[in-house]
C-alpha positions as CSV (number, residue, x, y, z in Angstrom):
1,M,107.1,119.8,79.7
2,K,105.9,116.9,81.8
3,I,105.3,118.0,85.4
4,G,104.6,116.1,88.6
5,A,103.8,116.3,92.3
6,Y,104.7,113.6,94.8
7,Q,102.4,113.4,97.8
8,F,103.7,111.5,100.8
9,E,103.2,111.6,104.6
10,V,105.8,114.0,105.8
11,S,107.4,113.0,109.2
12,G,109.8,114.5,111.7
13,N,112.6,112.2,110.6
14,E,114.7,113.8,107.9
15,E,116.2,110.5,106.7
16,Q,112.8,108.9,106.4
17,N,111.5,111.9,104.5
18,F,114.5,111.8,102.2
19,A,113.8,108.1,101.4
20,R,110.3,109.1,100.3
21,I,111.6,112.1,98.3
22,R,114.1,109.8,96.5
23,E,111.4,107.3,95.8
24,G,109.3,110.1,94.3
25,I,112.2,111.3,92.2
26,E,112.9,107.8,90.9
27,K,109.3,107.2,89.9
28,A,109.1,110.7,88.3
29,V,112.3,110.1,86.3
30,S,111.0,106.8,85.0
31,N,108.0,108.6,83.7
32,G,109.9,111.4,82.0
33,V,108.9,114.2,84.5
34,R,111.0,117.4,84.1
35,L,109.6,119.4,87.1
36,L,108.6,117.6,90.3
37,L,106.9,119.3,93.3
38,F,107.0,118.1,96.9
39,P,105.0,119.2,100.1
40,E,105.8,122.1,102.5
41,C,108.6,121.1,104.9
42,A,109.1,117.8,103.1
43,V,112.7,117.4,104.2
44,T,112.4,118.5,107.9
45,G,108.8,118.0,108.9
46,Y,106.5,120.9,109.8
47,P,106.4,122.2,113.4
48,P,104.6,121.5,115.6
49,H,102.9,118.6,113.8
50,C,106.0,116.6,113.1
51,I,108.7,118.3,115.3
52,G,108.3,120.5,118.4
53,S,109.8,123.6,116.9
54,S,112.2,124.8,114.2
55,S,115.0,124.9,116.8
56,E,114.9,121.1,116.9
57,V,116.0,120.8,113.3
58,R,119.4,119.3,112.7
59,F,120.6,121.8,110.1
60,D,123.8,119.9,109.4
61,A,121.9,116.8,108.5
62,V,119.4,118.8,106.5
63,E,122.2,120.4,104.5
64,R,123.6,117.0,103.7
65,I,120.2,115.9,102.5
66,H,120.0,119.1,100.3
67,D,123.3,118.0,98.8
68,R,121.9,114.6,98.0
69,I,118.7,116.0,96.4
70,Q,120.9,118.4,94.4
71,A,123.0,115.4,93.2
72,L,119.8,113.6,92.1
73,A,118.6,116.8,90.2
74,E,121.9,116.9,88.3
75,E,122.1,113.1,87.7
76,H,118.6,112.9,86.3
77,Q,118.4,116.4,84.8
78,I,115.2,117.2,86.6
79,F,114.0,120.3,88.4
80,L,112.9,119.6,92.0
81,V,110.9,122.0,94.2
82,V,111.1,120.7,97.8
83,G,109.8,122.1,101.1
84,T,112.4,122.5,103.8
85,I,113.5,124.7,106.7
86,L,116.6,127.0,106.2
87,E,118.8,128.6,108.9
88,E,120.4,131.9,107.9
89,D,122.1,134.4,110.3
90,G,120.3,132.8,113.3
91,K,116.9,133.0,111.6
92,H,114.7,130.1,110.5
93,Y,112.7,130.2,107.2
94,N,109.9,128.0,106.0
95,A,111.2,127.6,102.4
96,A,110.7,126.0,99.1
97,M,114.0,125.1,97.5
98,L,114.3,124.8,93.7
99,F,117.1,122.3,92.9
100,C,118.2,122.9,89.3
101,P,119.9,120.4,86.9
102,D,122.8,122.9,86.4
103,G,123.7,122.9,90.1
104,R,121.8,126.1,91.1
105,R,119.6,126.2,94.2
106,I,117.0,128.9,94.4
107,P,115.0,129.4,97.6
108,Y,111.6,130.9,98.1
109,R,111.0,131.8,101.8
110,K,107.4,131.9,103.0
111,R,106.1,135.4,103.7
112,A,102.6,135.0,105.1
113,L,103.3,133.8,108.6
114,W,100.6,133.3,111.3
115,G,100.2,131.0,114.3
116,W,102.7,128.2,114.2
117,D,104.6,129.8,111.3
118,R,105.1,133.0,113.2
119,D,106.2,131.1,116.3
120,N,108.9,129.3,114.3
121,F,109.9,131.3,111.3
122,S,111.0,134.7,110.0
123,A,109.3,136.1,106.9
124,G,111.1,136.0,103.6
125,E,111.3,138.6,100.9
126,D,111.8,136.5,97.7
127,S,109.7,137.0,94.6
128,G,109.2,133.3,94.1
129,V,109.5,133.6,90.3
130,V,111.9,131.2,88.5
131,E,112.7,130.1,85.0
132,I,112.3,126.4,84.2
133,D,113.2,125.6,80.6
134,S,111.0,128.0,78.5
135,H,108.4,128.5,81.3
136,K,108.2,131.2,83.9
137,V,107.0,129.6,87.2
138,G,105.8,131.1,90.4
139,I,106.2,129.5,93.9
140,R,104.0,130.1,96.9
141,I,103.6,128.2,100.3
142,C,100.3,127.1,102.0
143,F,98.7,130.0,103.9
144,E,99.7,132.4,101.1
145,V,96.9,130.9,99.0
146,R,94.4,132.8,101.2
147,F,95.6,136.2,99.9
148,P,95.1,137.2,96.2
149,E,97.8,139.9,96.5
150,Y,100.6,137.3,96.6
151,F,99.3,135.8,93.3
152,R,98.6,139.1,91.7
153,E,102.4,139.6,92.0
154,L,102.8,136.5,89.9
155,Y,100.3,137.7,87.4
156,K,102.3,140.9,86.9
157,E,105.3,138.7,86.2
158,Q,103.2,136.7,83.6
159,T,104.0,133.3,85.0
160,D,102.9,130.3,83.0
161,L,102.5,128.0,86.0
162,N,102.2,128.6,89.7
163,L,103.2,126.0,92.4
164,I,101.8,125.8,95.9
165,L,103.4,123.6,98.6
166,F,101.1,122.6,101.5
167,F,101.3,121.0,104.9
168,D,97.6,121.3,105.7
169,R,95.8,118.6,107.7
170,S,93.3,118.4,110.6
171,E,93.0,116.3,113.7
172,Q,89.7,115.1,112.4
173,E,87.9,114.8,109.0
174,D,87.1,118.3,107.8
175,P,85.6,118.3,104.3
176,E,84.5,121.9,104.5
177,R,88.1,123.1,105.0
178,Y,89.3,120.9,102.2
179,E,86.7,122.4,99.8
180,L,87.4,125.9,101.0
181,I,91.2,125.6,100.3
182,K,90.5,123.9,97.0
183,G,88.2,126.9,96.2
184,H,91.0,129.3,97.0
185,I,93.3,127.4,94.6
186,R,90.8,127.5,91.8
187,T,90.0,131.1,92.4
188,R,93.7,132.1,92.3
189,A,93.9,130.2,89.0
190,V,90.9,132.0,87.5
191,E,91.9,135.5,88.8
192,N,95.4,135.2,87.3
193,V,94.6,133.1,84.2
194,C,97.3,130.7,85.2
195,H,97.6,126.9,85.8
196,I,98.3,125.9,89.5
197,L,100.0,122.7,90.6
198,T,99.7,121.9,94.3
199,C,101.3,119.3,96.6
200,N,100.3,118.4,100.2
201,T,101.4,115.9,102.8
202,A,99.4,112.6,102.6
203,A,98.7,112.6,106.3
204,A,95.3,111.5,107.7
205,H,92.6,114.1,107.4
206,Q,94.4,116.0,104.6
207,T,92.8,119.4,104.1
208,A,94.3,120.6,100.9
209,P,94.6,118.8,97.6
210,T,97.5,117.6,95.5
211,G,96.3,118.4,92.1
212,L,96.5,120.5,88.9
213,Y,94.0,123.2,88.0
214,D,93.7,125.0,84.7
215,R,93.4,128.7,83.9
216,S,89.6,128.5,84.4
217,G,89.8,126.7,87.7
218,R,88.9,123.3,86.3
219,T,90.4,120.2,88.0
220,L,92.7,118.5,85.5
221,I,94.0,115.8,87.8
222,E,93.8,115.3,91.6
223,L,95.3,112.6,93.9
224,E,93.3,110.7,96.4
225,R,93.7,112.1,99.9
226,G,95.9,110.3,102.5
227,T,97.6,108.1,99.9
228,E,101.2,108.3,98.8
229,D,101.2,108.8,95.1
230,L,102.7,110.5,92.1
231,L,100.7,113.0,90.0
232,I,102.0,113.3,86.3
233,F,100.7,115.7,83.7
234,D,102.0,116.7,80.2
235,F,101.9,120.5,80.6
236,E,101.4,122.1,77.2
237,P,98.9,125.0,77.7
238,A,96.4,125.5,74.9
239,P,95.7,129.0,73.6
240,L,93.5,131.2,75.9
241,D,89.8,130.6,75.4
242,F,87.1,133.3,75.2
243,G,86.6,133.8,78.9
244,E,90.4,133.6,79.7
245,R,91.1,136.3,77.1
246,G,88.5,138.5,78.7
247,R,89.8,138.1,82.2
248,K,93.3,138.8,81.0
249,E,92.3,141.9,79.0
250,I,90.4,143.4,81.9
251,S,93.1,142.5,84.4
252,D,95.7,144.3,82.3
253,L,93.4,147.3,82.0
254,L,92.9,147.4,85.8
255,M,96.6,147.2,86.5
256,K,97.2,150.1,84.1
257,T,94.5,152.1,85.9
258,D,96.1,151.3,89.3
259,G,99.4,152.4,88.0
260,R,98.1,155.9,87.2
261,Q,96.7,156.4,90.8
């Protein structure tokens, strides 16, 4: 399965964002991509960096854009995972929406909320585990990468690939933060013996990578920070190597031990 991630500078203008999303889809389709990932809040912009608050979102306009993204997923027979904001029963959710070629839409609503997220959103309760072709895929959003527990849930589901949507930037260059978050990503990959694909906004002073990391935390491909670009990778995982087999065997043993307590 060919996978991709489209990194662009997310704004507070939903039509401008959709134009970038459509451009990314067109490029991905021309390269045979089956699964394409976009940044956190890619449709709406992330509050308060792009918009003042989630209450400023024009949800009627956002729903129309969702319909257009869905139409592209069906037309091109591609799976699209796109960051957005949802309104349900008067609550707002920071969500990743999976648009499927068969017309289904499957949301994952962010659960780890702090700071701006807590000011703007309610916490979700979704598992974030979806089926894409023959692969089981896990979805997580930004701050959740800091907590191994969210990814251990995905390990228990035996996901083949985990996705992380980011809107993570700084007001000034912060290479230490970038390396720290990249370290979290690589550690989550190693701990759970699972590839991780990430996508961040391409804003100035980008502090999380758009890249693909293998089951041993190695960087397979990574985009240049601050540049709109498409990552493409032919995802066909090789058999587990010696160290990966060891981590999986001991992880399974530890989980059985935990289950007896």
